[in-house]
PQR file with spaces between the fields and no chain letter, atoms N, CA, C, O and H, PARSE charges and radii, in Angstrom:
ATOM       1  N    MET     1    -119.132  -91.329   68.783 -0.4000 1.5000
ATOM       2  CA   MET     1    -119.004  -91.600   70.194 -0.0000 2.0000
ATOM       3  C    MET     1    -120.161  -92.483   70.671  0.5500 1.7000
ATOM       4  O    MET     1    -119.973  -93.410   71.458 -0.5500 1.4000
ATOM       5  N    LEU     2    -121.356  -92.169   70.173 -0.4000 1.5000
ATOM       6  CA   LEU     2    -122.523  -92.947   70.550 -0.0000 2.0000
ATOM       7  C    LEU     2    -122.391  -94.387   70.040  0.5500 1.7000
ATOM       8  O    LEU     2    -122.788  -95.331   70.723 -0.5500 1.4000
ATOM       9  H    LEU     2    -121.509  -91.416   69.534  0.4000 1.0000
ATOM      10  N    ARG     3    -121.839  -94.543   68.853 -0.4000 1.5000
ATOM      11  CA   ARG     3    -121.637  -95.856   68.266 -0.0000 2.0000
ATOM      12  C    ARG     3    -120.663  -96.676   69.118  0.5500 1.7000
ATOM      13  O    ARG     3    -120.870  -97.877   69.290 -0.5500 1.4000
ATOM      14  H    ARG     3    -121.516  -93.776   68.298  0.4000 1.0000
ATOM      15  N    THR     4    -119.619  -96.063   69.648 -0.4000 1.5000
ATOM      16  CA   THR     4    -118.637  -96.744   70.489 -0.0000 2.0000
ATOM      17  C    THR     4    -119.285  -97.248   71.768  0.5500 1.7000
ATOM      18  O    THR     4    -119.071  -98.392   72.169 -0.5500 1.4000
ATOM      19  H    THR     4    -119.450  -95.087   69.508  0.4000 1.0000
ATOM      20  N    PHE     5    -120.090  -96.382   72.419 -0.4000 1.5000
ATOM      21  CA   PHE     5    -120.774  -96.802   73.642 -0.0000 2.0000
ATOM      22  C    PHE     5    -121.764  -97.940   73.368  0.5500 1.7000
ATOM      23  O    PHE     5    -121.922  -98.853   74.179 -0.5500 1.4000
ATOM      24  H    PHE     5    -120.264  -95.453   72.094  0.4000 1.0000
ATOM      25  N    ALA     6    -122.423  -97.865   72.212 -0.4000 1.5000
ATOM      26  CA   ALA     6    -123.370  -98.917   71.866 -0.0000 2.0000
ATOM      27  C    ALA     6    -122.647 -100.251   71.662  0.5500 1.7000
ATOM      28  O    ALA     6    -123.132 -101.292   72.104 -0.5500 1.4000
ATOM      29  H    ALA     6    -122.295  -97.124   71.554  0.4000 1.0000
ATOM      30  N    LEU     7    -121.502 -100.224   71.001 -0.4000 1.5000
ATOM      31  CA   LEU     7    -120.742 -101.455   70.792 -0.0000 2.0000
ATOM      32  C    LEU     7    -120.196 -102.007   72.106  0.5500 1.7000
ATOM      33  O    LEU     7    -120.184 -103.223   72.300 -0.5500 1.4000
ATOM      34  H    LEU     7    -121.108  -99.378   70.642  0.4000 1.0000
ATOM      35  N    ILE     8    -119.749 -101.149   73.001 -0.4000 1.5000
ATOM      36  CA   ILE     8    -119.263 -101.595   74.304 -0.0000 2.0000
ATOM      37  C    ILE     8    -120.407 -102.223   75.098  0.5500 1.7000
ATOM      38  O    ILE     8    -120.221 -103.265   75.727 -0.5500 1.4000
ATOM      39  H    ILE     8    -119.758 -100.161   72.844  0.4000 1.0000
ATOM      40  N    GLY     9    -121.563 -101.613   75.077 -0.4000 1.5000
ATOM      41  CA   GLY     9    -122.728 -102.146   75.788 -0.0000 2.0000
ATOM      42  C    GLY     9    -123.173 -103.476   75.218  0.5500 1.7000
ATOM      43  O    GLY     9    -123.527 -104.385   75.969 -0.5500 1.4000
ATOM      44  H    GLY     9    -121.714 -100.766   74.566  0.4000 1.0000
ATOM      45  N    LEU    10    -123.160 -103.601   73.909 -0.4000 1.5000
ATOM      46  CA   LEU    10    -123.537 -104.856   73.261 -0.0000 2.0000
ATOM      47  C    LEU    10    -122.547 -105.960   73.603  0.5500 1.7000
ATOM      48  O    LEU    10    -122.943 -107.095   73.872 -0.5500 1.4000
ATOM      49  H    LEU    10    -122.873 -102.863   73.299  0.4000 1.0000
ATOM      50  N    GLY    11    -121.273 -105.632   73.593 -0.4000 1.5000
ATOM      51  CA   GLY    11    -120.255 -106.622   73.954 -0.0000 2.0000
ATOM      52  C    GLY    11    -120.396 -107.078   75.395  0.5500 1.7000
ATOM      53  O    GLY    11    -120.247 -108.264   75.686 -0.5500 1.4000
ATOM      54  H    GLY    11    -120.951 -104.710   73.374  0.4000 1.0000
ATOM      55  N    ALA    12    -120.684 -106.142   76.306 -0.4000 1.5000
ATOM      56  CA   ALA    12    -120.878 -106.500   77.710 -0.0000 2.0000
ATOM      57  C    ALA    12    -122.118 -107.364   77.889  0.5500 1.7000
ATOM      58  O    ALA    12    -122.110 -108.305   78.683 -0.5500 1.4000
ATOM      59  H    ALA    12    -120.805 -105.178   76.069  0.4000 1.0000
ATOM      60  N    ALA    13    -123.182 -107.052   77.156 -0.4000 1.5000
ATOM      61  CA   ALA    13    -124.403 -107.843   77.262 -0.0000 2.0000
ATOM      62  C    ALA    13    -124.180 -109.274   76.781  0.5500 1.7000
ATOM      63  O    ALA    13    -124.686 -110.223   77.380 -0.5500 1.4000
ATOM      64  H    ALA    13    -123.188 -106.288   76.511  0.4000 1.0000
ATOM      65  N    ILE    14    -123.438 -109.419   75.724 -0.4000 1.5000
ATOM      66  CA   ILE    14    -123.153 -110.764   75.201 -0.0000 2.0000
ATOM      67  C    ILE    14    -122.245 -111.528   76.160  0.5500 1.7000
ATOM      68  O    ILE    14    -122.460 -112.714   76.405 -0.5500 1.4000
ATOM      69  H    ILE    14    -123.026 -108.648   75.238  0.4000 1.0000
ATOM      70  N    ALA    15    -121.231 -110.854   76.702 -0.4000 1.5000
ATOM      71  CA   ALA    15    -120.290 -111.517   77.601 -0.0000 2.0000
ATOM      72  C    ALA    15    -120.939 -111.915   78.917  0.5500 1.7000
ATOM      73  O    ALA    15    -120.530 -112.910   79.517 -0.5500 1.4000
ATOM      74  H    ALA    15    -121.056 -109.889   76.502  0.4000 1.0000
ATOM      75  N    LEU    16    -121.932 -111.178   79.384 -0.4000 1.5000
ATOM      76  CA   LEU    16    -122.545 -111.456   80.676 -0.0000 2.0000
ATOM      77  C    LEU    16    -123.848 -112.236   80.567  0.5500 1.7000
ATOM      78  O    LEU    16    -124.519 -112.442   81.579 -0.5500 1.4000
ATOM      79  H    LEU    16    -122.264 -110.370   78.897  0.4000 1.0000
ATOM      80  N    SER    17    -124.222 -112.669   79.385 -0.4000 1.5000
ATOM      81  CA   SER    17    -125.475 -113.395   79.224 -0.0000 2.0000
ATOM      82  C    SER    17    -125.352 -114.798   79.828  0.5500 1.7000
ATOM      83  O    SER    17    -124.258 -115.363   79.837 -0.5500 1.4000
ATOM      84  H    SER    17    -123.677 -112.501   78.563  0.4000 1.0000
ATOM      85  N    PRO    18    -126.450 -115.368   80.331 -0.5600 1.5000
ATOM      86  CA   PRO    18    -126.399 -116.687   80.969  0.2800 2.0000
ATOM      87  C    PRO    18    -125.880 -117.822   80.072  0.5500 1.7000
ATOM      88  O    PRO    18    -125.115 -118.647   80.572 -0.5500 1.4000
ATOM      89  N    PRO    19    -126.241 -117.922   78.778 -0.5600 1.5000
ATOM      90  CA   PRO    19    -125.695 -119.022   77.966  0.2800 2.0000
ATOM      91  C    PRO    19    -124.163 -118.964   77.851  0.5500 1.7000
ATOM      92  O    PRO    19    -123.505 -120.004   77.821 -0.5500 1.4000
ATOM      93  N    ALA    20    -123.608 -117.777   77.787 -0.4000 1.5000
ATOM      94  CA   ALA    20    -122.156 -117.672   77.678 -0.0000 2.0000
ATOM      95  C    ALA    20    -121.482 -118.137   78.956  0.5500 1.7000
ATOM      96  O    ALA    20    -120.440 -118.790   78.905 -0.5500 1.4000
ATOM      97  H    ALA    20    -124.142 -116.932   77.811  0.4000 1.0000
ATOM      98  N    THR    21    -122.065 -117.808   80.106 -0.4000 1.5000
ATOM      99  CA   THR    21    -121.456 -118.240   81.367 -0.0000 2.0000
ATOM     100  C    THR    21    -121.652 -119.731   81.578  0.5500 1.7000
ATOM     101  O    THR    21    -120.774 -120.387   82.140 -0.5500 1.4000
ATOM     102  H    THR    21    -122.912 -117.277   80.148  0.4000 1.0000
ATOM     103  N    LEU    22    -122.779 -120.287   81.143 -0.4000 1.5000
ATOM     104  CA   LEU    22    -122.974 -121.730   81.263 -0.0000 2.0000
ATOM     105  C    LEU    22    -122.008 -122.496   80.380  0.5500 1.7000
ATOM     106  O    LEU    22    -121.505 -123.548   80.773 -0.5500 1.4000
ATOM     107  H    LEU    22    -123.492 -119.755   80.687  0.4000 1.0000
ATOM     108  N    ALA    23    -121.751 -121.985   79.208 -0.4000 1.5000
ATOM     109  CA   ALA    23    -120.830 -122.665   78.302 -0.0000 2.0000
ATOM     110  C    ALA    23    -119.417 -122.666   78.866  0.5500 1.7000
ATOM     111  O    ALA    23    -118.654 -123.600   78.620 -0.5500 1.4000
ATOM     112  H    ALA    23    -122.160 -121.130   78.888  0.4000 1.0000
ATOM     113  N    GLN    24    -119.060 -121.630   79.618 -0.4000 1.5000
ATOM     114  CA   GLN    24    -117.719 -121.566   80.183 -0.0000 2.0000
ATOM     115  C    GLN    24    -117.571 -122.466   81.397  0.5500 1.7000
ATOM     116  O    GLN    24    -116.465 -122.927   81.679 -0.5500 1.4000
ATOM     117  H    GLN    24    -119.680 -120.871   79.818  0.4000 1.0000
ATOM     118  N    THR    25    -118.658 -122.735   82.133 -0.4000 1.5000
ATOM     119  CA   THR    25    -118.561 -123.516   83.358 -0.0000 2.0000
ATOM     120  C    THR    25    -118.977 -124.966   83.170  0.5500 1.7000
ATOM     121  O    THR    25    -118.884 -125.740   84.123 -0.5500 1.4000
ATOM     122  H    THR    25    -119.557 -122.361   81.904  0.4000 1.0000
ATOM     123  N    ALA    26    -119.427 -125.368   82.001 -0.4000 1.5000
ATOM     124  CA   ALA    26    -119.852 -126.742   81.773 -0.0000 2.0000
ATOM     125  C    ALA    26    -118.635 -127.668   81.835  0.5500 1.7000
ATOM     126  O    ALA    26    -117.564 -127.325   81.335 -0.5500 1.4000
ATOM     127  H    ALA    26    -119.503 -124.739   81.227  0.4000 1.0000
ATOM     128  N    PRO    27    -118.804 -128.852   82.456 -0.5600 1.5000
ATOM     129  CA   PRO    27    -117.665 -129.782   82.519  0.2800 2.0000
ATOM     130  C    PRO    27    -117.300 -130.280   81.124  0.5500 1.7000
ATOM     131  O    PRO    27    -118.172 -130.554   80.299 -0.5500 1.4000
ATOM     132  N    ALA    28    -116.018 -130.391   80.881 -0.4000 1.5000
ATOM     133  CA   ALA    28    -115.539 -130.829   79.574 -0.0000 2.0000
ATOM     134  C    ALA    28    -115.661 -132.338   79.461  0.5500 1.7000
ATOM     135  O    ALA    28    -115.425 -133.063   80.427 -0.5500 1.4000
ATOM     136  H    ALA    28    -115.310 -130.168   81.551  0.4000 1.0000
ATOM     137  N    ALA    29    -116.024 -132.802   78.292 -0.4000 1.5000
ATOM     138  CA   ALA    29    -116.115 -134.242   78.036 -0.0000 2.0000
ATOM     139  C    ALA    29    -114.709 -134.807   77.910  0.5500 1.7000
ATOM     140  O    ALA    29    -113.808 -134.115   77.436 -0.5500 1.4000
ATOM     141  H    ALA    29    -116.215 -132.213   77.507  0.4000 1.0000
ATOM     142  N    PRO    30    -114.508 -136.051   78.326 -0.5600 1.5000
ATOM     143  CA   PRO    30    -113.169 -136.642   78.193  0.2800 2.0000
ATOM     144  C    PRO    30    -112.800 -136.783   76.717  0.5500 1.7000
ATOM     145  O    PRO    30    -113.633 -137.131   75.880 -0.5500 1.4000
ATOM     146  N    ALA    31    -111.557 -136.507   76.428 -0.4000 1.5000
ATOM     147  CA   ALA    31    -111.099 -136.546   75.038 -0.0000 2.0000
ATOM     148  C    ALA    31    -110.952 -137.996   74.586  0.5500 1.7000
ATOM     149  O    ALA    31    -110.278 -138.799   75.231 -0.5500 1.4000
ATOM     150  H    ALA    31    -110.880 -136.224   77.108  0.4000 1.0000
ATOM     151  N    ALA    32    -111.589 -138.309   73.478 -0.4000 1.5000
ATOM     152  CA   ALA    32    -111.484 -139.654   72.910 -0.0000 2.0000
ATOM     153  C    ALA    32    -110.317 -139.684   71.924  0.5500 1.7000
ATOM     154  O    ALA    32    -110.044 -138.681   71.265 -0.5500 1.4000
ATOM     155  H    ALA    32    -112.137 -137.656   72.954  0.4000 1.0000
ATOM     156  N    PRO    33    -109.634 -140.804   71.815 -0.5600 1.5000
ATOM     157  CA   PRO    33    -108.547 -140.881   70.842  0.2800 2.0000
ATOM     158  C    PRO    33    -109.088 -140.758   69.418  0.5500 1.7000
ATOM     159  O    PRO    33    -110.145 -141.300   69.095 -0.5500 1.4000
ATOM     160  N    VAL    34    -108.367 -140.056   68.594 -0.4000 1.5000
ATOM     161  CA   VAL    34    -108.802 -139.814   67.224 -0.0000 2.0000
ATOM     162  C    VAL    34    -108.328 -140.968   66.349  0.5500 1.7000
ATOM     163  O    VAL    34    -107.141 -141.293   66.311 -0.5500 1.4000
ATOM     164  H    VAL    34    -107.509 -139.616   68.856  0.4000 1.0000
ATOM     165  N    GLN    35    -109.284 -141.584   65.642 -0.4000 1.5000
ATOM     166  CA   GLN    35    -108.935 -142.647   64.708 -0.0000 2.0000
ATOM     167  C    GLN    35    -109.255 -142.138   63.306  0.5500 1.7000
ATOM     168  O    GLN    35    -110.412 -141.860   62.989 -0.5500 1.4000
ATOM     169  H    GLN    35    -110.248 -141.320   65.672  0.4000 1.0000
ATOM     170  N    HIS    36    -108.241 -142.020   62.481 -0.4000 1.5000
ATOM     171  CA   HIS    36    -108.423 -141.419   61.170 -0.0000 2.0000
ATOM     172  C    HIS    36    -109.141 -142.343   60.206  0.5500 1.7000
ATOM     173  O    HIS    36    -109.960 -141.889   59.407 -0.5500 1.4000
ATOM     174  H    HIS    36    -107.301 -142.246   62.739  0.4000 1.0000
ATOM     175  N    HIS    37    -108.849 -143.615   60.268 -0.4000 1.5000
ATOM     176  CA   HIS    37    -109.475 -144.563   59.352 -0.0000 2.0000
ATOM     177  C    HIS    37    -110.142 -145.658   60.167  0.5500 1.7000
ATOM     178  O    HIS    37    -109.611 -146.103   61.184 -0.5500 1.4000
ATOM     179  H    HIS    37    -108.184 -143.984   60.917  0.4000 1.0000
ATOM     180  N    ALA    38    -111.299 -146.082   59.714 -0.4000 1.5000
ATOM     181  CA   ALA    38    -112.002 -147.137   60.424 -0.0000 2.0000
ATOM     182  C    ALA    38    -111.233 -148.447   60.357  0.5500 1.7000
ATOM     183  O    ALA    38    -111.305 -149.256   61.281 -0.5500 1.4000
ATOM     184  H    ALA    38    -111.731 -145.720   58.888  0.4000 1.0000
ATOM     185  N    THR    39    -110.502 -148.661   59.280 -0.4000 1.5000
ATOM     186  CA   THR    39    -109.735 -149.891   59.113 -0.0000 2.0000
ATOM     187  C    THR    39    -108.257 -149.570   59.200  0.5500 1.7000
ATOM     188  O    THR    39    -107.511 -149.789   58.245 -0.5500 1.4000
ATOM     189  H    THR    39    -110.443 -148.003   58.529  0.4000 1.0000
ATOM     190  N    ALA    40    -107.835 -149.059   60.328 -0.4000 1.5000
ATOM     191  CA   ALA    40    -106.429 -148.710   60.501 -0.0000 2.0000
ATOM     192  C    ALA    40    -105.584 -149.978   60.470  0.5500 1.7000
ATOM     193  O    ALA    40    -105.946 -150.986   61.076 -0.5500 1.4000
ATOM     194  H    ALA    40    -108.441 -148.882   61.103  0.4000 1.0000
ATOM     195  N    HIS    41    -104.476 -149.927   59.775 -0.4000 1.5000
ATOM     196  CA   HIS    41    -103.598 -151.088   59.635 -0.0000 2.0000
ATOM     197  C    HIS    41    -102.747 -151.236   60.881  0.5500 1.7000
ATOM     198  O    HIS    41    -102.090 -150.288   61.312 -0.5500 1.4000
ATOM     199  H    HIS    41    -104.181 -149.108   59.282  0.4000 1.0000
ATOM     200  N    LYS    42    -102.762 -152.427   61.456 -0.4000 1.5000
ATOM     201  CA   LYS    42    -101.929 -152.718   62.616 -0.0000 2.0000
ATOM     202  C    LYS    42    -100.922 -153.787   62.210  0.5500 1.7000
ATOM     203  O    LYS    42    -101.331 -154.858   61.762 -0.5500 1.4000
ATOM     204  H    LYS    42    -103.296 -153.197   61.105  0.4000 1.0000
ATOM     205  N    PRO    43     -99.637 -153.541   62.349 -0.5600 1.5000
ATOM     206  CA   PRO    43     -98.644 -154.537   61.963  0.2800 2.0000
ATOM     207  C    PRO    43     -98.824 -155.825   62.759  0.5500 1.7000
ATOM     208  O    PRO    43     -99.007 -155.795   63.976 -0.5500 1.4000
ATOM     209  N    THR    44     -98.770 -156.946   62.065 -0.4000 1.5000
ATOM     210  CA   THR    44     -98.990 -158.229   62.728 -0.0000 2.0000
ATOM     211  C    THR    44     -97.757 -159.113   62.701  0.5500 1.7000
ATOM     212  O    THR    44     -97.746 -160.161   63.346 -0.5500 1.4000
ATOM     213  H    THR    44     -98.621 -156.970   61.076  0.4000 1.0000
ATOM     214  N    GLY    45     -96.743 -158.731   61.993 -0.4000 1.5000
ATOM     215  CA   GLY    45     -95.584 -159.607   61.920 -0.0000 2.0000
ATOM     216  C    GLY    45     -94.374 -158.850   61.429  0.5500 1.7000
ATOM     217  O    GLY    45     -94.240 -157.644   61.639 -0.5500 1.4000
ATOM     218  H    GLY    45     -96.752 -157.879   61.469  0.4000 1.0000
ATOM     219  N    SER    46     -93.494 -159.585   60.770 -0.4000 1.5000
ATOM     220  CA   SER    46     -92.266 -158.985   60.280 -0.0000 2.0000
ATOM     221  C    SER    46     -92.527 -158.166   59.023  0.5500 1.7000
ATOM     222  O    SER    46     -93.610 -158.222   58.441 -0.5500 1.4000
ATOM     223  H    SER    46     -93.603 -160.565   60.600  0.4000 1.0000
ATOM     224  N    TYR    47     -91.537 -157.422   58.625 -0.4000 1.5000
ATOM     225  CA   TYR    47     -91.644 -156.618   57.415 -0.0000 2.0000
ATOM     226  C    TYR    47     -91.866 -157.521   56.206  0.5500 1.7000
ATOM     227  O    TYR    47     -92.655 -157.196   55.319 -0.5500 1.4000
ATOM     228  H    TYR    47     -90.658 -157.377   59.098  0.4000 1.0000
ATOM     229  N    ARG    48     -91.173 -158.650   56.173 -0.4000 1.5000
ATOM     230  CA   ARG    48     -91.304 -159.568   55.033 -0.0000 2.0000
ATOM     231  C    ARG    48     -92.724 -160.112   54.932  0.5500 1.7000
ATOM     232  O    ARG    48     -93.276 -160.191   53.834 -0.5500 1.4000
ATOM     233  H    ARG    48     -90.533 -158.915   56.894  0.4000 1.0000
ATOM     234  N    SER    49     -93.324 -160.489   56.064 -0.4000 1.5000
ATOM     235  CA   SER    49     -94.689 -161.011   56.006 -0.0000 2.0000
ATOM     236  C    SER    49     -95.678 -159.918   55.603  0.5500 1.7000
ATOM     237  O    SER    49     -96.663 -160.195   54.919 -0.5500 1.4000
ATOM     238  H    SER    49     -92.876 -160.424   56.955  0.4000 1.0000
ATOM     239  N    GLU    50     -95.420 -158.681   56.023 -0.4000 1.5000
ATOM     240  CA   GLU    50     -96.283 -157.570   55.611 -0.0000 2.0000
ATOM     241  C    GLU    50     -96.196 -157.352   54.108  0.5500 1.7000
ATOM     242  O    GLU    50     -97.212 -157.120   53.452 -0.5500 1.4000
ATOM     243  H    GLU    50     -94.620 -158.456   56.579  0.4000 1.0000
ATOM     244  N    MET    51     -94.987 -157.424   53.560 -0.4000 1.5000
ATOM     245  CA   MET    51     -94.818 -157.240   52.117 -0.0000 2.0000
ATOM     246  C    MET    51     -95.458 -158.394   51.347  0.5500 1.7000
ATOM     247  O    MET    51     -96.058 -158.181   50.293 -0.5500 1.4000
ATOM     248  H    MET    51     -94.162 -157.612   54.093  0.4000 1.0000
ATOM     249  N    ARG    52     -95.331 -159.608   51.868 -0.4000 1.5000
ATOM     250  CA   ARG    52     -95.944 -160.767   51.215 -0.0000 2.0000
ATOM     251  C    ARG    52     -97.461 -160.602   51.184  0.5500 1.7000
ATOM     252  O    ARG    52     -98.101 -160.868   50.166 -0.5500 1.4000
ATOM     253  H    ARG    52     -94.844 -159.780   52.724  0.4000 1.0000
ATOM     254  N    ARG    53     -98.031 -160.162   52.302 -0.4000 1.5000
ATOM     255  CA   ARG    53     -99.476 -159.955   52.360 -0.0000 2.0000
ATOM     256  C    ARG    53     -99.916 -158.874   51.385  0.5500 1.7000
ATOM     257  O    ARG    53    -100.931 -159.020   50.705 -0.5500 1.4000
ATOM     258  H    ARG    53     -97.511 -159.946   53.129  0.4000 1.0000
ATOM     259  N    ARG    54     -99.150 -157.786   51.317 -0.4000 1.5000
ATOM     260  CA   ARG    54     -99.500 -156.687   50.417 -0.0000 2.0000
ATOM     261  C    ARG    54     -99.429 -157.123   48.953  0.5500 1.7000
ATOM     262  O    ARG    54    -100.300 -156.774   48.156 -0.5500 1.4000
ATOM     263  H    ARG    54     -98.325 -157.667   51.869  0.4000 1.0000
ATOM     264  N    HIS    55     -98.382 -157.892   48.596 -0.4000 1.5000
ATOM     265  CA   HIS    55     -98.248 -158.344   47.204 -0.0000 2.0000
ATOM     266  C    HIS    55     -99.341 -159.349   46.862  0.5500 1.7000
ATOM     267  O    HIS    55     -99.877 -159.323   45.754 -0.5500 1.4000
ATOM     268  H    HIS    55     -97.674 -158.175   49.243  0.4000 1.0000
ATOM     269  N    ASN    56     -99.679 -160.234   47.796 -0.4000 1.5000
ATOM     270  CA   ASN    56    -100.746 -161.195   47.528 -0.0000 2.0000
ATOM     271  C    ASN    56    -102.081 -160.486   47.369  0.5500 1.7000
ATOM     272  O    ASN    56    -102.882 -160.866   46.515 -0.5500 1.4000
ATOM     273  H    ASN    56     -99.244 -160.256   48.696  0.4000 1.0000
ATOM     274  N    ALA    57    -102.332 -159.470   48.173 -0.4000 1.5000
ATOM     275  CA   ALA    57    -103.580 -158.715   48.031 -0.0000 2.0000
ATOM     276  C    ALA    57    -103.628 -158.017   46.682  0.5500 1.7000
ATOM     277  O    ALA    57    -104.683 -157.941   46.052 -0.5500 1.4000
ATOM     278  H    ALA    57    -101.681 -159.162   48.867  0.4000 1.0000
ATOM     279  N    SER    58    -102.493 -157.510   46.243 -0.4000 1.5000
ATOM     280  CA   SER    58    -102.433 -156.851   44.940 -0.0000 2.0000
ATOM     281  C    SER    58    -102.727 -157.842   43.825  0.5500 1.7000
ATOM     282  O    SER    58    -103.455 -157.527   42.884 -0.5500 1.4000
ATOM     283  H    SER    58    -101.636 -157.572   46.755  0.4000 1.0000
ATOM     284  N    LYS    59    -102.159 -159.044   43.932 -0.4000 1.5000
ATOM     285  CA   LYS    59    -102.411 -160.073   42.910 -0.0000 2.0000
ATOM     286  C    LYS    59    -103.873 -160.499   42.909  0.5500 1.7000
ATOM     287  O    LYS    59    -104.451 -160.720   41.845 -0.5500 1.4000
ATOM     288  H    LYS    59    -101.568 -159.300   44.696  0.4000 1.0000
ATOM     289  N    GLU    60    -104.476 -160.617   44.088 -0.4000 1.5000
ATOM     290  CA   GLU    60    -105.884 -160.994   44.157 -0.0000 2.0000
ATOM     291  C    GLU    60    -106.777 -159.932   43.534  0.5500 1.7000
ATOM     292  O    GLU    60    -107.751 -160.262   42.858 -0.5500 1.4000
ATOM     293  H    GLU    60    -104.007 -160.438   44.953  0.4000 1.0000
ATOM     294  N    ARG    61    -106.454 -158.657   43.755 -0.4000 1.5000
ATOM     295  CA   ARG    61    -107.228 -157.580   43.124 -0.0000 2.0000
ATOM     296  C    ARG    61    -107.088 -157.628   41.611  0.5500 1.7000
ATOM     297  O    ARG    61    -108.061 -157.410   40.890 -0.5500 1.4000
ATOM     298  H    ARG    61    -105.662 -158.389   44.304  0.4000 1.0000
ATOM     299  N    ALA    62    -105.878 -157.913   41.124 -0.4000 1.5000
ATOM     300  CA   ALA    62    -105.661 -157.984   39.678 -0.0000 2.0000
ATOM     301  C    ALA    62    -106.441 -159.150   39.078  0.5500 1.7000
ATOM     302  O    ALA    62    -107.035 -159.018   38.008 -0.5500 1.4000
ATOM     303  H    ALA    62    -105.088 -158.090   41.710  0.4000 1.0000
ATOM     304  N    ARG    63    -106.439 -160.295   39.769 -0.4000 1.5000
ATOM     305  CA   ARG    63    -107.198 -161.449   39.278 -0.0000 2.0000
ATOM     306  C    ARG    63    -108.688 -161.152   39.253  0.5500 1.7000
ATOM     307  O    ARG    63    -109.380 -161.497   38.296 -0.5500 1.4000
ATOM     308  H    ARG    63    -105.957 -160.403   40.638  0.4000 1.0000
ATOM     309  N    ALA    64    -109.180 -160.512   40.305 -0.4000 1.5000
ATOM     310  CA   ALA    64    -110.609 -160.195   40.370 -0.0000 2.0000
ATOM     311  C    ALA    64    -110.993 -159.212   39.267  0.5500 1.7000
ATOM     312  O    ALA    64    -112.059 -159.335   38.665 -0.5500 1.4000
ATOM     313  H    ALA    64    -108.618 -160.231   41.083  0.4000 1.0000
ATOM     314  N    GLY    65    -110.129 -158.244   39.006 -0.4000 1.5000
ATOM     315  CA   GLY    65    -110.414 -157.289   37.938 -0.0000 2.0000
ATOM     316  C    GLY    65    -110.415 -157.941   36.575  0.5500 1.7000
ATOM     317  O    GLY    65    -111.256 -157.629   35.732 -0.5500 1.4000
ATOM     318  H    GLY    65    -109.262 -158.144   39.495  0.4000 1.0000
ATOM     319  N    ALA    66    -109.468 -158.853   36.351 -0.4000 1.5000
ATOM     320  CA   ALA    66    -109.409 -159.550   35.062 -0.0000 2.0000
ATOM     321  C    ALA    66    -110.633 -160.433   34.875  0.5500 1.7000
ATOM     322  O    ALA    66    -111.194 -160.499   33.781 -0.5500 1.4000
ATOM     323  H    ALA    66    -108.785 -159.106   37.035  0.4000 1.0000
ATOM     324  N    GLU    67    -111.049 -161.111   35.935 -0.4000 1.5000
ATOM     325  CA   GLU    67    -112.235 -161.962   35.824 -0.0000 2.0000
ATOM     326  C    GLU    67    -113.470 -161.119   35.560  0.5500 1.7000
ATOM     327  O    GLU    67    -114.331 -161.519   34.776 -0.5500 1.4000
ATOM     328  H    GLU    67    -110.594 -161.058   36.824  0.4000 1.0000
ATOM     329  N    HIS    68    -113.572 -159.988   36.184 -0.4000 1.5000
ATOM     330  CA   HIS    68    -114.702 -159.097   35.943 -0.0000 2.0000
ATOM     331  C    HIS    68    -114.728 -158.645   34.482  0.5500 1.7000
ATOM     332  O    HIS    68    -115.790 -158.608   33.861 -0.5500 1.4000
ATOM     333  H    HIS    68    -112.873 -159.663   36.821  0.4000 1.0000
ATOM     334  N    MET    69    -113.576 -158.308   33.943 -0.4000 1.5000
ATOM     335  CA   MET    69    -113.528 -157.883   32.540 -0.0000 2.0000
ATOM     336  C    MET    69    -113.926 -159.025   31.616  0.5500 1.7000
ATOM     337  O    MET    69    -114.616 -158.801   30.622 -0.5500 1.4000
ATOM     338  H    MET    69    -112.713 -158.338   34.448  0.4000 1.0000
ATOM     339  N    ARG    70    -113.496 -160.255   31.931 -0.4000 1.5000
ATOM     340  CA   ARG    70    -113.884 -161.401   31.093 -0.0000 2.0000
ATOM     341  C    ARG    70    -115.382 -161.619   31.129  0.5500 1.7000
ATOM     342  O    ARG    70    -115.985 -161.891   30.090 -0.5500 1.4000
ATOM     343  H    ARG    70    -112.935 -160.437   32.738  0.4000 1.0000
ATOM     344  N    THR    71    -116.005 -161.507   32.307 -0.4000 1.5000
ATOM     345  CA   THR    71    -117.442 -161.699   32.375 -0.0000 2.0000
ATOM     346  C    THR    71    -118.198 -160.581   31.656  0.5500 1.7000
ATOM     347  O    THR    71    -119.261 -160.816   31.081 -0.5500 1.4000
ATOM     348  H    THR    71    -115.515 -161.286   33.150  0.4000 1.0000
ATOM     349  N    MET    72    -117.648 -159.368   31.692 -0.4000 1.5000
ATOM     350  CA   MET    72    -118.317 -158.253   31.014 -0.0000 2.0000
ATOM     351  C    MET    72    -118.227 -158.410   29.497  0.5500 1.7000
ATOM     352  O    MET    72    -119.154 -158.026   28.784 -0.5500 1.4000
ATOM     353  H    MET    72    -116.785 -159.178   32.159  0.4000 1.0000
ATOM     354  N    GLN    73    -117.118 -158.972   28.992 -0.4000 1.5000
ATOM     355  CA   GLN    73    -116.963 -159.149   27.548 -0.0000 2.0000
ATOM     356  C    GLN    73    -117.837 -160.268   27.021  0.5500 1.7000
ATOM     357  O    GLN    73    -118.256 -160.235   25.864 -0.5500 1.4000
ATOM     358  H    GLN    73    -116.365 -159.284   29.571  0.4000 1.0000
ATOM     359  N    ASN    74    -118.120 -161.263   27.859 -0.4000 1.5000
ATOM     360  CA   ASN    74    -118.913 -162.420   27.418 -0.0000 2.0000
ATOM     361  C    ASN    74    -120.407 -162.140   27.445  0.5500 1.7000
ATOM     362  O    ASN    74    -121.183 -162.973   26.975 -0.5500 1.4000
ATOM     363  H    ASN    74    -117.779 -161.290   28.799  0.4000 1.0000
ATOM     364  N    GLN    75    -120.828 -161.040   27.956 -0.4000 1.5000
ATOM     365  CA   GLN    75    -122.262 -160.757   28.025 -0.0000 2.0000
ATOM     366  C    GLN    75    -122.811 -160.292   26.720  0.5500 1.7000
ATOM     367  O    GLN    75    -124.006 -160.014   26.617 -0.5500 1.4000
ATOM     368  H    GLN    75    -120.197 -160.363   28.338  0.4000 1.0000
């Protein structure tokens, strides 16, 4: 019984403490839009142009990787 009263008193003390009341009455900051990636892709044209850009980027990465391997083998 004593333990129950002690827990009730502790809970009341925590609930009525000044930091808890200040946290409840503080003005909320405006919500900013969430951006998941810093370089979010924004469509700039038709589906065909997007696919062309994606395939060209893939080819450029493959060329760069092949050139890197050639330079590493020649060292």
